[in-house]
N, C-alpha and C positions, 0 to 999 in steps of 0.2 A: 915535554913529550907526552906526559900523562894526560894533559888536557886534550891534545890532538887525538890520542887513542880513545879517550872518553867521547869526544865529538864524533869520531868515526864509528864507534860502537853505537851511539844514538842514531846516526844516519843509517847504519845497516839495519838496526831494529825497526826504524821508521819505514824504510823501504820494504822490509819483510812484511810488516803489518799491512802496508799499502798493497803489496803483491797478493797477500791472502785475501784481502777485501776485494780486490779486482777479480780474482778467480771465483770468489763466492758470487759476485754479481754476474759474472759470465755464466756460471752454472745456472743461476736463477733464470737468466734470459734464455738460455738454451732449453731449459725445462719448459718455460712458457711457450717458446716457439714450437716445441714438439707437441705440446697440448693443443695449441691453436691449429697446427697441421692436422692432427687427428680430428678435431672438430670440423675443419674444412672438408675432410674426406667424408665424414658422417653426413654433413649437410649436402654434399654433392650426391651421395647415394640416396638420400631422402628426396632430393629434387628429381633424380632419375626415376625413382619409384613413383613419385607423384605424377610425372609426365606420362608414365605407362598407364597409371590408373585413369588419368584424364583422357587418354586416347581410347581406353576401354569403355569409358562412360559415354563417349561421343560417337559410338558406332551407329550407323544408320538403322540397324535392326533395333537397337535399344531405344533410340529416339522415336522410332515409329511405334514401338510398344508403349512407351510413356504417353505419346500423343493420343493413342487409342484408349488406353486405360484411364489415365488421370485427366486428360483434357477432353475426353469424349469426342475426339476428332475422327473423321473418316476420309477415305480417299475420294477424290473428285470423280464424278462420272458426268457424262453429258446430261443425264436426267436431272441432276441437282444443280447444274451450272446455270447461272443467269448472266446474260450479256446485256450491258446497259449502253445505250447510245449517249452521245454528248448532251443531248437535250433531256436526258433522264428517262426516256421510255425504255422498256425492257423488251429485248428481242427473244423470242422463244428459242430455247436451247436445242430442242429436238423437234424435227418435223413430225407432225401427227401421222400415225400409221394410216395406210390406205383403207378406205371403208370396205367392209366385207359383207357378203350376203349372208342370210341366216343359215344357209347350208354350209358355210365355211369357205366358199369360193370367193375370189375377188370379183368385184363388179366389172362387167365388160367395159373396155375403154371405148370412148366415142370414136367413130370413124372406122372401126374394125368390124367386119361382117363375117 
């Protein structure tokens, strides 16, 4: 009977040690899970913040300002636009203004008296 009691005592102590070890591992995993969830929330907030900054950087007004200041670009006007035909010849963009007389009046048109 003493052997059976000793065997049962060893079995109970072994299962107790195993239970303590299992609980310890469970707590470690829970702590790791909590830490990873916090990191995921932080990364999600960073991503949202960066998306807001990206949208703010891409506003049309800012893009136009950078194009004018850094790239020395300007808006197109008919005066600076050149149209090119398929054969490579350039079409004048703006029709030349009508000729004027020295007094500042337009020249009389043909056929009108």
